[in-house]
C-alpha positions as CSV (number, residue, x, y, z in Angstrom):
1,M,27.6,-79.1,130.7
2,Y,26.1,-79.6,127.2
3,T,29.5,-80.7,125.9
4,Y,29.6,-83.7,128.4
5,F,26.0,-84.5,127.6
6,F,26.8,-84.5,123.8
7,R,29.7,-86.9,124.4
8,L,27.8,-89.2,126.7
9,V,24.4,-89.3,124.8
10,F,24.1,-87.7,121.4
11,K,27.5,-88.8,120.1
12,R,26.6,-92.4,120.7
13,L,23.3,-92.1,118.8
14,D,22.9,-92.1,115.0
15,P,22.9,-88.4,114.1
16,E,19.4,-88.4,112.6
17,Q,18.1,-90.2,115.6
18,A,19.7,-87.7,117.9
19,H,18.2,-84.9,115.9
20,H,14.7,-86.2,116.3
21,L,15.2,-86.9,120.0
22,A,16.5,-83.4,120.7
23,F,13.9,-81.7,118.6
24,R,11.1,-83.7,120.3
25,W,12.4,-82.4,123.7
26,I,12.5,-78.8,122.4
27,R,8.9,-79.1,121.1
28,L,7.7,-80.6,124.4
29,A,9.3,-77.9,126.5
30,A,7.7,-75.2,124.3
31,R,4.2,-76.7,125.1
32,V,4.5,-76.2,128.9
33,P,3.6,-72.6,129.8
34,V,5.7,-72.1,132.9
35,L,8.7,-74.0,131.5
36,R,8.8,-72.2,128.2
37,T,8.6,-68.8,129.9
38,F,11.5,-69.7,132.1
39,L,13.6,-71.1,129.3
40,A,12.9,-68.2,127.0
41,A,14.0,-65.8,129.7
42,A,17.2,-67.8,130.3
43,L,18.1,-68.7,126.7
44,A,16.6,-65.8,124.7
45,P,17.4,-62.5,126.4
46,R,16.6,-59.4,124.4
47,Y,19.1,-56.6,123.6
48,K,17.5,-53.4,122.4
49,E,20.6,-52.5,120.5
50,L,20.4,-55.6,118.4
51,R,16.9,-54.9,117.1
52,T,16.9,-55.4,113.3
53,E,14.8,-54.4,110.4
54,A,15.2,-56.4,107.3
55,L,13.0,-57.4,104.4
56,G,10.5,-54.9,105.7
57,L,10.2,-57.0,108.9
58,R,11.1,-56.2,112.5
59,M,13.1,-58.7,114.5
60,H,14.5,-58.8,118.0
61,G,18.0,-59.4,116.5
62,P,19.8,-60.6,113.3
63,F,20.3,-64.2,114.3
64,G,18.1,-67.0,112.9
65,L,17.9,-70.7,112.4
66,A,18.8,-71.9,108.9
67,A,16.6,-74.1,106.9
68,G,17.0,-77.9,107.4
69,F,16.4,-78.2,111.1
70,D,12.6,-77.8,111.1
71,K,11.6,-79.1,107.8
72,N,7.9,-79.3,108.4
73,A,7.1,-76.3,110.6
74,V,6.5,-78.4,113.7
75,G,8.8,-76.6,116.2
76,I,8.8,-72.9,115.4
77,D,7.9,-71.9,119.0
78,G,10.5,-74.2,120.4
79,M,13.3,-72.7,118.3
80,A,12.2,-69.1,119.1
81,M,12.3,-70.1,122.8
82,L,16.0,-71.0,122.3
83,G,16.8,-67.5,121.0
84,F,16.4,-67.6,117.2
85,D,15.1,-64.3,116.0
86,H,13.8,-65.8,112.8
87,V,13.2,-69.4,111.9
88,E,13.4,-70.6,108.3
89,I,11.5,-73.8,107.8
90,G,12.0,-76.4,105.0
91,T,13.1,-77.1,102.5
92,V,9.5,-77.8,101.5
93,T,8.8,-79.4,98.1
94,G,5.6,-79.5,96.0
95,E,4.9,-83.1,96.9
96,P,5.8,-85.0,100.1
97,Q,8.9,-87.2,99.8
98,P,10.8,-89.5,102.1
99,G,14.2,-88.2,101.0
100,N,17.3,-90.3,100.4
101,P,17.9,-93.7,102.0
102,K,19.4,-93.8,105.5
103,Q,22.1,-93.4,106.7
104,R,22.2,-89.8,105.3
105,L,23.5,-87.6,108.0
106,F,27.1,-87.8,109.4
107,R,28.9,-85.9,112.1
108,L,32.5,-84.8,111.5
109,V,33.1,-84.0,115.2
110,K,36.8,-83.2,114.9
111,D,35.9,-80.6,112.2
112,R,32.7,-79.4,113.9
113,A,30.9,-80.2,110.7
114,L,28.2,-82.3,109.2
115,I,27.7,-84.0,106.0
116,N,24.1,-84.6,104.9
117,R,22.4,-86.1,101.9
118,M,18.9,-85.9,103.3
119,G,17.3,-85.2,99.9
120,F,14.5,-82.8,101.0
121,N,12.6,-85.2,103.2
122,N,9.4,-83.3,104.1
123,D,5.6,-83.5,104.3
124,G,5.0,-81.6,101.1
125,S,3.8,-78.0,100.7
126,L,0.1,-78.8,101.1
127,R,0.5,-80.3,104.6
128,V,3.0,-77.7,105.7
129,A,0.8,-74.9,104.5
130,A,-2.1,-76.4,106.5
131,R,0.1,-76.6,109.6
132,L,1.2,-72.9,109.2
133,A,-2.4,-71.9,108.7
134,S,-3.6,-73.6,111.9
135,R,-0.7,-72.4,114.0
136,T,-1.4,-70.5,117.2
137,P,2.0,-68.9,118.0
138,V,3.2,-68.6,121.5
139,F,6.3,-66.8,120.4
140,K,6.4,-64.7,117.2
141,P,9.6,-65.0,115.4
142,V,9.8,-64.1,111.7
143,V,9.1,-67.3,109.8
144,G,10.7,-67.9,106.5
145,V,9.7,-70.7,104.2
146,N,12.3,-72.4,102.0
147,I,11.0,-74.2,98.9
148,G,12.7,-76.6,96.6
149,K,12.1,-79.0,93.7
150,T,10.4,-82.4,94.2
151,K,12.9,-85.0,93.3
152,V,10.7,-86.9,90.8
153,V,9.8,-83.7,88.9
154,P,11.9,-83.4,85.8
155,E,14.1,-80.3,85.4
156,E,11.9,-78.9,82.6
157,E,8.9,-78.9,84.9
158,A,10.7,-77.4,87.9
159,V,9.1,-73.9,87.5
160,A,5.6,-75.3,87.9
161,D,6.7,-77.4,90.9
162,Y,8.1,-74.3,92.7
163,V,5.0,-72.3,91.7
164,K,2.8,-74.9,93.3
165,S,4.7,-74.6,96.6
166,A,4.7,-70.8,96.4
167,E,1.0,-70.6,95.9
168,R,0.3,-72.8,98.9
169,L,2.9,-71.3,101.3
170,A,3.2,-67.6,100.4
171,P,0.1,-66.6,102.4
172,Y,1.7,-67.9,105.6
173,A,5.3,-66.9,105.0
174,D,7.0,-63.8,106.3
175,Y,9.5,-64.4,103.5
176,L,10.0,-67.0,100.8
177,V,13.3,-68.6,99.8
178,V,13.9,-70.3,96.5
179,N,16.5,-73.1,97.1
180,V,18.4,-74.0,94.0
181,S,21.6,-74.9,95.7
182,S,21.2,-78.2,97.6
183,P,23.6,-80.8,96.2
184,N,21.3,-83.6,97.2
185,T,18.6,-83.3,94.5
186,P,19.8,-84.3,91.0
187,G,19.9,-81.4,88.6
188,L,18.8,-78.8,91.2
189,R,22.0,-76.8,91.0
190,N,21.6,-76.4,87.3
191,L,18.8,-74.0,88.1
192,Q,21.4,-71.5,89.5
193,A,22.4,-70.7,85.9
194,T,20.9,-67.3,85.2
195,E,19.0,-68.5,82.0
196,A,17.2,-71.0,84.2
197,L,17.0,-68.9,87.3
198,R,15.4,-65.8,85.7
199,P,12.1,-67.5,84.7
200,L,12.0,-69.5,87.9
201,L,12.3,-66.5,90.2
202,S,9.9,-64.4,88.0
203,A,7.2,-67.2,88.2
204,V,7.6,-67.6,92.0
205,R,7.3,-63.8,92.4
206,E,4.1,-63.8,90.4
207,A,2.7,-66.7,92.3
208,A,3.4,-65.1,95.7
209,D,1.8,-61.8,94.5
210,R,-1.2,-63.6,93.2
211,T,-1.9,-65.7,96.3
212,A,-1.0,-63.1,98.9
213,P,-2.3,-59.9,97.3
214,A,-2.7,-58.0,100.6
215,R,1.1,-57.7,101.1
216,R,4.3,-58.2,99.2
217,V,6.0,-61.4,100.5
218,P,9.8,-60.9,100.3
219,L,11.5,-63.3,98.0
220,L,15.1,-64.5,98.4
221,V,17.3,-67.0,96.6
222,K,19.8,-69.4,98.3
223,I,23.0,-70.0,96.5
224,A,25.9,-72.6,96.7
225,P,29.4,-71.8,97.9
226,D,30.7,-73.8,95.0
227,L,29.6,-71.3,92.3
228,A,32.5,-69.7,90.4
229,D,33.0,-66.0,91.2
230,E,31.7,-64.9,87.9
231,D,28.5,-66.9,88.5
232,V,28.1,-65.3,91.9
233,D,28.3,-61.9,90.2
234,A,25.7,-63.1,87.6
235,V,23.3,-64.1,90.3
236,A,23.8,-60.8,92.1
237,D,23.1,-58.9,89.0
238,L,20.0,-60.9,88.3
239,A,18.7,-60.4,91.8
240,V,19.0,-56.6,91.3
241,E,17.5,-56.8,87.9
242,L,14.4,-58.7,89.1
243,G,14.0,-56.6,92.2
244,L,14.7,-59.6,94.4
245,D,14.6,-58.9,98.2
246,G,17.6,-60.9,99.2
247,I,20.3,-63.6,98.7
248,I,21.2,-66.2,101.2
249,A,24.9,-67.1,101.1
250,T,25.6,-70.0,101.3
251,N,24.2,-73.5,101.3
252,T,26.4,-76.6,101.9
253,T,29.4,-77.4,99.8
254,I,30.4,-80.5,97.8
255,A,34.1,-79.6,98.2
256,R,36.4,-81.6,100.4
257,E,39.9,-80.8,99.2
258,G,41.6,-77.8,100.6
259,L,39.4,-77.6,103.7
260,G,41.9,-79.2,106.1
261,L,39.4,-81.8,107.3
262,K,40.7,-83.8,110.2
263,S,37.9,-86.4,110.6
264,D,38.1,-90.1,109.5
265,P,38.7,-90.2,105.8
266,T,35.9,-92.7,105.4
267,L,33.5,-90.1,106.8
268,V,34.9,-87.3,104.7
269,K,34.3,-89.3,101.5
270,E,30.6,-89.6,102.2
271,T,28.6,-87.9,99.5
272,G,26.4,-84.9,100.3
273,G,26.7,-81.4,101.4
274,L,29.3,-80.4,104.0
275,S,28.3,-77.7,106.5
276,G,29.8,-76.3,109.6
277,A,33.2,-74.8,110.4
278,P,35.1,-75.8,107.3
279,L,32.6,-73.8,105.2
280,K,33.4,-70.6,107.0
281,N,36.0,-69.0,104.8
282,R,34.3,-69.6,101.4
283,S,30.9,-68.5,102.7
284,L,32.5,-65.3,103.9
285,E,34.2,-64.8,100.6
286,V,31.0,-65.2,98.7
287,L,29.2,-62.8,101.0
288,R,31.9,-60.1,100.6
289,R,31.7,-60.5,96.8
290,L,27.9,-60.2,96.8
291,Y,28.0,-57.0,99.0
292,A,30.6,-55.4,96.8
293,R,28.3,-56.1,93.9
294,V,24.9,-55.1,95.3
295,G,25.6,-52.9,98.3
296,D,22.5,-52.0,100.2
297,R,20.1,-52.6,97.3
298,I,19.1,-56.0,98.5
299,T,19.3,-57.8,101.8
300,L,22.1,-60.4,102.3
301,V,21.9,-63.3,104.7
302,G,25.1,-64.8,105.9
303,V,25.1,-68.5,106.7
304,G,27.7,-71.3,106.6
305,G,30.3,-72.0,109.3
306,I,29.0,-69.5,111.9
307,E,30.0,-70.9,115.3
308,N,30.2,-67.9,117.6
309,A,29.5,-64.2,118.0
310,E,32.7,-63.3,116.3
311,D,31.8,-65.3,113.2
312,A,28.4,-63.6,113.2
313,W,30.0,-60.1,113.6
314,Q,32.4,-60.8,110.7
315,R,29.4,-61.6,108.5
316,I,27.7,-58.4,109.4
317,L,30.8,-56.4,108.7
318,A,31.0,-58.3,105.3
319,G,27.5,-57.2,104.3
320,A,25.0,-59.5,106.0
321,T,22.0,-57.8,107.6
322,L,20.9,-61.2,108.9
323,V,22.9,-64.3,109.9
324,Q,21.8,-67.9,110.3
325,G,23.2,-71.0,111.8
326,Y,22.4,-74.7,112.2
327,S,25.4,-77.1,112.3
328,A,27.1,-75.4,115.3
329,F,23.8,-75.7,117.3
330,I,24.4,-79.5,117.3
331,Y,27.8,-78.9,119.0
332,E,27.0,-75.9,121.1
333,G,23.6,-76.8,122.5
334,P,20.7,-74.7,123.9
335,F,22.8,-71.8,125.2
336,W,24.2,-71.1,121.7
337,G,21.6,-68.4,120.8
338,R,22.2,-66.6,124.2
339,A,26.0,-66.6,123.6
340,I,25.6,-65.2,120.1
341,H,23.3,-62.3,121.2
342,K,25.5,-61.4,124.2
343,G,28.6,-61.5,122.1
344,L,27.1,-59.4,119.3
345,A,25.9,-56.8,121.8
346,A,29.4,-56.6,123.3
347,R,31.1,-56.2,119.9
348,L,28.7,-53.5,118.9
349,A,29.2,-51.6,122.1
350,T,33.0,-51.5,121.6
351,S,32.8,-50.8,117.9
352,P,32.8,-47.3,116.2
353,Y,29.2,-48.0,114.9
354,A,26.1,-46.5,116.6
355,T,23.8,-49.2,115.4
356,L,24.0,-52.7,114.0
357,A,22.7,-51.4,110.6
358,D,25.7,-49.0,110.5
359,A,28.1,-52.0,110.8
360,V,26.6,-53.9,107.8
361,G,29.2,-54.1,105.1
362,A,31.6,-51.7,106.8
363,D,34.7,-53.8,106.1
364,V,33.8,-54.1,102.4
365,R,33.2,-50.3,102.1
366,K,36.6,-49.6,103.6
367,T,38.3,-51.5,100.8
368,A,36.2,-50.3,98.0
Protein backbone atom coordinates (compact mmCIF):
# COMPACT_ATOMS: atom_id res chain seq x y z
CA MET A 1 0.00 0.00 0.00
CA TYR A 2 2.75 2.46 0.93
CA THR A 3 4.54 1.70 -2.35
CA TYR A 4 1.53 2.94 -4.33
CA PHE A 5 1.17 5.98 -2.08
CA PHE A 6 4.85 6.80 -2.59
CA ARG A 7 4.47 6.59 -6.36
CA LEU A 8 1.26 8.61 -6.46
CA VAL A 9 2.13 11.31 -3.92
CA PHE A 10 5.66 11.55 -2.54
CA LYS A 11 7.45 10.77 -5.80
CA ARG A 12 5.69 13.73 -7.43
CA LEU A 13 6.83 16.13 -4.72
CA ASP A 14 10.22 17.73 -4.23
CA PRO A 15 12.06 15.32 -1.87
CA GLU A 16 12.57 17.92 0.86
CA GLN A 17 8.95 19.04 0.62
CA ALA A 18 7.82 15.41 0.87
CA HIS A 19 10.02 14.92 3.94
CA HIS A 20 8.50 17.90 5.74
CA LEU A 21 4.97 16.77 4.84
CA ALA A 22 5.47 13.20 6.04
CA PHE A 23 7.27 14.32 9.21
CA ARG A 24 4.43 16.73 9.99
CA TRP A 25 1.90 13.89 9.73
CA ILE A 26 4.02 11.71 12.02
CA ARG A 27 4.28 14.46 14.64
CA LEU A 28 0.57 15.19 14.50
CA ALA A 29 -0.32 11.51 14.94
CA ALA A 30 1.96 11.30 17.97
CA ARG A 31 0.02 14.11 19.65
CA VAL A 32 -3.31 12.27 19.57
CA PRO A 33 -3.46 9.92 22.58
CA VAL A 34 -5.70 7.15 21.24
CA LEU A 35 -4.22 7.26 17.75
CA ARG A 36 -0.60 7.12 18.92
CA THR A 37 -1.37 4.19 21.22
CA PHE A 38 -2.98 2.28 18.36
CA LEU A 39 -0.16 3.09 15.94
CA ALA A 40 2.55 2.14 18.41
CA ALA A 41 0.86 -1.20 19.06
CA ALA A 42 0.63 -1.87 15.33
CA LEU A 43 3.97 -0.47 14.19
CA ALA A 44 6.25 -0.98 17.18
CA PRO A 45 5.65 -4.45 18.63
CA ARG A 46 8.13 -5.47 21.32
CA TYR A 47 10.17 -8.67 21.23
CA LYS A 48 11.75 -9.60 24.55
CA GLU A 49 14.53 -11.49 22.82
CA LEU A 50 15.65 -8.29 21.05
CA ARG A 51 16.15 -6.27 24.22
CA THR A 52 19.54 -4.64 23.96
CA GLU A 53 21.99 -3.10 26.38
CA ALA A 54 24.53 -0.78 24.81
CA LEU A 55 26.47 2.28 25.96
CA GLY A 56 25.21 1.52 29.47
CA LEU A 57 21.64 2.06 28.22
CA ARG A 58 18.73 -0.35 27.93
CA MET A 59 16.68 -0.39 24.74
CA HIS A 60 13.72 -2.39 23.46
CA GLY A 61 15.83 -3.46 20.50
CA PRO A 62 18.93 -2.59 18.47
CA PHE A 63 17.26 -0.64 15.66
CA GLY A 64 17.38 3.14 15.64
CA LEU A 65 16.84 6.18 13.46
CA ALA A 66 20.04 7.68 12.08
CA ALA A 67 20.77 11.38 12.39
CA GLY A 68 19.44 13.62 9.65
CA PHE A 69 15.74 12.88 9.77
CA ASP A 70 14.89 14.81 12.93
CA LYS A 71 17.48 17.57 12.94
CA ASN A 72 15.87 19.72 15.62
CA ALA A 73 14.40 17.25 18.16
CA VAL A 74 10.82 18.03 17.16
CA GLY A 75 9.53 14.51 16.46
CA ILE A 76 11.17 12.07 18.87
CA ASP A 77 7.87 10.62 20.11
CA GLY A 78 6.62 10.20 16.56
CA MET A 79 9.66 8.23 15.49
CA ALA A 80 9.48 6.03 18.60
CA MET A 81 5.82 5.41 17.75
CA LEU A 82 7.00 4.03 14.39
CA GLY A 83 9.27 1.48 16.07
CA PHE A 84 12.68 3.09 16.38
CA ASP A 85 14.33 1.89 19.59
CA HIS A 86 16.65 4.88 19.68
CA VAL A 87 16.42 8.21 17.89
CA GLU A 88 19.52 10.19 16.99
CA ILE A 89 18.71 13.84 16.45
CA GLY A 90 20.80 16.36 14.53
CA THR A 91 23.23 17.12 13.22
CA VAL A 92 23.13 20.14 15.56
CA THR A 93 25.68 22.93 15.21
CA GLY A 94 26.88 25.57 17.66
CA GLU A 95 24.94 28.28 15.85
CA PRO A 96 21.71 28.07 13.84
CA GLN A 97 22.20 27.89 10.10
CA PRO A 98 19.94 27.53 7.04
CA GLY A 99 22.11 24.97 5.29
CA ASN A 100 22.96 24.95 1.61
CA PRO A 101 20.77 26.47 -1.11
CA LYS A 102 17.86 24.40 -2.40
CA GLN A 103 17.50 22.02 -4.24
CA ARG A 104 19.72 19.96 -1.94
CA LEU A 105 18.02 16.57 -1.62
CA PHE A 106 17.62 14.11 -4.51
CA ARG A 107 16.01 10.68 -4.81
CA LEU A 108 17.71 7.96 -6.83
CA VAL A 109 14.64 5.74 -6.90
CA LYS A 110 16.07 3.03 -9.15
CA ASP A 111 18.97 2.67 -6.73
CA ARG A 112 16.87 3.06 -3.57
CA ALA A 113 19.24 5.83 -2.60
CA LEU A 114 19.41 9.51 -1.76
CA ILE A 115 21.91 12.26 -2.44
CA ASN A 116 21.89 15.15 -0.01
CA ARG A 117 23.90 18.30 0.41
CA MET A 118 21.72 19.74 3.16
CA GLY A 119 24.65 21.39 4.93
CA PHE A 120 23.61 20.88 8.57
CA ASN A 121 20.47 23.02 8.38
CA ASN A 122 19.27 23.25 12.00
CA ASP A 123 18.07 25.56 14.76
CA GLY A 124 21.40 25.61 16.61
CA SER A 125 22.43 23.99 19.86
CA LEU A 126 20.89 26.63 22.16
CA ARG A 127 17.35 26.19 20.80
CA VAL A 128 17.62 22.44 20.47
CA ALA A 129 18.87 22.16 24.06
CA ALA A 130 15.91 24.24 25.27
CA ARG A 131 13.55 21.98 23.31
CA LEU A 132 15.03 18.84 24.86
CA ALA A 133 14.94 20.40 28.34
CA SER A 134 11.23 21.19 28.05
CA ARG A 135 10.27 17.87 26.47
CA THR A 136 7.61 15.78 28.20
CA PRO A 137 8.06 12.38 26.57
CA VAL A 138 5.13 10.15 25.68
CA PHE A 139 7.43 7.37 24.55
CA LYS A 140 10.91 6.97 25.95
CA PRO A 141 13.39 5.86 23.32
CA VAL A 142 17.07 6.42 23.90
CA VAL A 143 17.87 9.86 22.45
CA GLY A 144 21.26 10.45 20.90
CA VAL A 145 22.48 13.92 19.95
CA ASN A 146 24.71 14.31 16.92
CA ILE A 147 26.83 17.49 16.86
CA GLY A 148 28.79 19.08 14.02
CA LYS A 149 30.73 22.20 13.07
CA THR A 150 29.02 25.46 12.21
CA LYS A 151 29.85 26.21 8.57
CA VAL A 152 31.17 29.75 9.12
CA VAL A 153 33.48 28.67 11.93
CA PRO A 154 37.04 28.26 10.63
CA GLU A 155 38.67 24.87 11.00
CA GLU A 156 41.12 26.14 13.61
CA GLU A 157 38.17 27.14 15.83
CA ALA A 158 36.25 23.91 15.35
CA VAL A 159 37.05 22.49 18.79
CA ALA A 160 35.50 25.47 20.57
CA ASP A 161 32.41 25.22 18.36
CA TYR A 162 31.90 21.53 19.19
CA VAL A 163 32.54 22.23 22.88
CA LYS A 164 29.83 24.89 22.86
CA SER A 165 27.30 22.38 21.53
CA ALA A 166 28.45 19.66 23.92
CA GLU A 167 28.09 21.96 26.92
CA ARG A 168 24.56 22.88 25.93
CA LEU A 169 23.34 19.44 24.88
CA ALA A 170 25.13 16.87 27.04
CA PRO A 171 22.75 17.31 30.01
CA TYR A 172 19.83 16.16 27.82
CA ALA A 173 21.53 13.51 25.68
CA ASP A 174 21.50 9.79 26.38
CA TYR A 175 24.61 9.74 24.21
CA LEU A 176 26.61 12.26 22.16
CA VAL A 177 28.00 11.79 18.65
CA VAL A 178 30.81 13.88 17.18
CA ASN A 179 30.13 14.10 13.46
CA VAL A 180 33.31 14.76 11.49
CA SER A 181 32.25 12.87 8.39
CA SER A 182 29.60 14.81 6.51
CA PRO A 183 30.82 15.78 3.03
CA ASN A 184 28.63 18.88 2.97
CA THR A 185 30.53 21.20 5.32
CA PRO A 186 33.83 22.41 3.81
CA GLY A 187 36.86 21.09 5.70
CA LEU A 188 34.83 18.95 8.10
CA ARG A 189 36.28 15.63 6.99
CA ASN A 190 39.78 16.94 7.67
CA LEU A 191 38.90 16.55 11.34
CA GLN A 192 38.91 12.75 10.91
CA ALA A 193 42.71 12.81 10.80
CA THR A 194 43.88 11.53 14.17
CA GLU A 195 46.04 14.58 14.89
CA ALA A 196 42.91 16.76 14.64
CA LEU A 197 40.47 14.22 16.05
CA ARG A 198 42.36 13.54 19.30
CA PRO A 199 42.11 17.09 20.75
CA LEU A 200 38.55 17.45 19.47
CA LEU A 201 37.26 14.27 21.13
CA SER A 202 39.20 15.00 24.32
CA ALA A 203 37.69 18.50 24.56
CA VAL A 204 34.15 17.25 23.93
CA ARG A 205 34.63 14.52 26.54
CA GLU A 206 35.74 17.11 29.09
CA ALA A 207 32.82 19.39 28.22
CA ALA A 208 30.28 16.60 28.64
CA ASP A 209 31.77 15.59 31.99
CA ARG A 210 31.80 19.18 33.18
CA THR A 211 28.20 20.00 32.27
CA ALA A 212 26.62 16.63 33.12
CA PRO A 213 28.59 15.67 36.27
CA ALA A 214 25.91 13.37 37.69
CA ARG A 215 26.44 10.75 34.96
CA ARG A 216 28.89 9.84 32.25
CA VAL A 217 27.36 10.70 28.88
CA PRO A 218 28.55 8.11 26.31
CA LEU A 219 30.57 9.67 23.49
CA LEU A 220 30.81 8.29 19.95
CA VAL A 221 32.37 9.43 16.70
CA LYS A 222 30.78 9.01 13.26
CA ILE A 223 33.16 8.25 10.39
CA ALA A 224 32.97 8.28 6.60
CA PRO A 225 32.97 5.20 4.37
CA ASP A 226 35.51 6.95 2.16
CA LEU A 227 38.35 6.65 4.68
CA ALA A 228 41.26 4.49 3.56
CA ASP A 229 41.55 1.24 5.48
CA GLU A 230 44.63 2.44 7.36
CA ASP A 231 42.72 5.55 8.45
CA VAL A 232 39.84 3.39 9.69
CA ASP A 233 42.41 1.48 11.76
CA ALA A 234 43.86 4.73 13.09
CA VAL A 235 40.44 5.99 14.21
CA ALA A 236 39.72 2.63 15.85
CA ASP A 237 43.02 2.75 17.75
CA LEU A 238 42.39 6.35 18.81
CA ALA A 239 38.89 5.47 20.05
CA VAL A 240 40.33 2.75 22.27
CA GLU A 241 43.15 5.00 23.46
CA LEU A 242 40.77 7.79 24.49
CA GLY A 243 38.24 5.46 26.09
CA LEU A 244 35.59 6.43 23.56
CA ASP A 245 32.27 4.63 23.98
CA GLY A 246 31.55 3.90 20.34
CA ILE A 247 32.01 4.43 16.61
CA ILE A 248 29.21 4.88 14.10
CA ALA A 249 30.04 3.35 10.72
CA THR A 250 29.26 4.98 8.37
CA ASN A 251 28.10 8.36 7.12
CA THR A 252 27.25 9.06 3.46
CA THR A 253 29.76 8.61 0.64
CA ILE A 254 31.07 10.96 -2.03
CA ALA A 255 31.89 7.96 -4.22
CA ARG A 256 29.91 7.29 -7.38
CA GLU A 257 32.13 5.02 -9.47
CA GLY A 258 31.95 1.29 -8.93
CA LEU A 259 28.57 1.38 -7.19
CA GLY A 260 26.56 0.22 -10.20
CA LEU A 261 24.17 3.16 -10.03
CA LYS A 262 21.20 2.87 -12.40
CA SER A 263 19.56 6.26 -11.99
CA ASP A 264 19.61 9.19 -14.40
CA PRO A 265 23.30 10.19 -14.83
CA THR A 266 22.31 13.81 -14.27
CA LEU A 267 21.07 12.92 -10.80
CA VAL A 268 24.05 10.71 -10.06
CA LYS A 269 26.39 13.65 -10.79
CA GLU A 270 24.76 15.85 -8.15
CA THR A 271 27.24 16.77 -5.45
CA GLY A 272 26.63 15.66 -1.88
CA GLY A 273 26.57 12.52 0.19
CA LEU A 274 25.09 9.37 -1.26
CA SER A 275 23.13 7.14 1.12
CA GLY A 276 20.98 4.06 0.79
CA ALA A 277 21.44 0.67 -0.84
CA PRO A 278 24.61 1.45 -2.87
CA LEU A 279 26.46 2.16 0.38
CA LYS A 280 25.73 -1.28 1.81
CA ASN A 281 28.89 -3.17 0.91
CA ARG A 282 31.43 -0.52 1.87
CA SER A 283 29.70 0.25 5.17
CA LEU A 284 29.73 -3.44 6.01
CA GLU A 285 33.43 -3.68 5.11
CA VAL A 286 34.29 -0.76 7.41
CA LEU A 287 32.25 -2.28 10.21
CA ARG A 288 34.01 -5.64 9.90
CA ARG A 289 37.38 -3.94 9.92
CA LEU A 290 36.51 -1.94 13.01
CA TYR A 291 35.30 -4.98 14.92
CA ALA A 292 38.40 -6.95 13.98
CA ARG A 293 40.42 -4.07 15.42
CA VAL A 294 38.49 -3.21 18.60
CA GLY A 295 36.43 -6.32 19.38
CA ASP A 296 34.11 -5.80 22.32
CA ARG A 297 36.09 -2.93 23.83
CA ILE A 298 33.79 -0.28 22.37
CA THR A 299 30.28 -0.27 20.93
CA LEU A 300 29.91 -0.24 17.16
CA VAL A 301 26.84 1.14 15.40
CA GLY A 302 26.17 -0.08 11.86
CA VAL A 303 24.49 2.31 9.46
CA GLY A 304 24.49 2.76 5.68
CA GLY A 305 22.46 0.75 3.20
CA ILE A 306 20.32 -1.12 5.73
CA GLU A 307 17.09 -1.92 3.91
CA ASN A 308 15.68 -4.97 5.66
CA ALA A 309 16.09 -7.39 8.56
CA GLU A 310 18.71 -9.41 6.72
CA ASP A 311 20.88 -6.32 6.29
CA ALA A 312 20.49 -5.51 9.98
CA TRP A 313 21.34 -9.11 10.94
CA GLN A 314 24.47 -9.04 8.80
CA ARG A 315 25.60 -5.85 10.58
CA ILE A 316 25.13 -7.53 13.94
CA LEU A 317 27.13 -10.57 12.84
CA ALA A 318 29.81 -8.15 11.60
CA GLY A 319 30.14 -6.48 14.99
CA ALA A 320 27.35 -3.93 15.39
CA THR A 321 25.55 -3.88 18.73
CA LEU A 322 23.21 -1.23 17.35
CA VAL A 323 22.01 -0.60 13.81
CA GLN A 324 20.48 2.52 12.30
CA GLY A 325 18.58 3.41 9.16
CA TYR A 326 17.16 6.42 7.38
CA SER A 327 17.14 6.28 3.57
CA ALA A 328 15.19 3.02 3.30
CA PHE A 329 12.49 4.53 5.51
CA ILE A 330 11.68 6.87 2.63
CA TYR A 331 11.06 3.89 0.34
CA GLU A 332 9.60 1.39 2.84
CA GLY A 333 7.29 3.61 4.85
CA PRO A 334 5.75 3.30 8.33
CA PHE A 335 5.81 -0.50 8.56
CA TRP A 336 9.58 -0.61 8.11
CA GLY A 337 10.44 -0.74 11.80
CA ARG A 338 7.90 -3.51 12.41
CA ALA A 339 9.39 -5.60 9.58
CA ILE A 340 12.95 -5.11 10.86
CA HIS A 341 12.05 -6.23 14.38
CA LYS A 342 10.02 -9.21 13.23
CA GLY A 343 12.76 -10.31 10.86
CA LEU A 344 15.50 -9.95 13.45
CA ALA A 345 13.54 -11.97 15.99
CA ALA A 346 13.01 -14.72 13.39
CA ARG A 347 16.69 -14.83 12.46
CA LEU A 348 17.78 -14.98 16.08
CA ALA A 349 15.34 -17.82 16.73
CA THR A 350 16.82 -19.96 13.94
CA SER A 351 20.44 -19.05 14.70
CA PRO A 352 22.87 -20.88 16.98
CA TYR A 353 22.98 -17.86 19.31
CA ALA A 354 21.05 -17.73 22.57
CA THR A 355 20.93 -13.93 22.66
CA LEU A 356 21.40 -11.04 20.29
CA ALA A 357 24.54 -10.08 22.21
CA ASP A 358 26.03 -13.51 21.45
CA ALA A 359 25.58 -12.84 17.72
CA VAL A 360 27.47 -9.54 17.75
CA GLY A 361 30.67 -9.98 15.74
CA ALA A 362 30.20 -13.74 15.35
CA ASP A 363 31.13 -13.78 11.66
CA VAL A 364 34.31 -11.80 12.27
CA ARG A 365 35.37 -14.01 15.16
CA LYS A 366 34.99 -17.08 12.96
CA THR A 367 37.53 -15.77 10.47
CA ALA A 368 39.96 -14.36 13.04
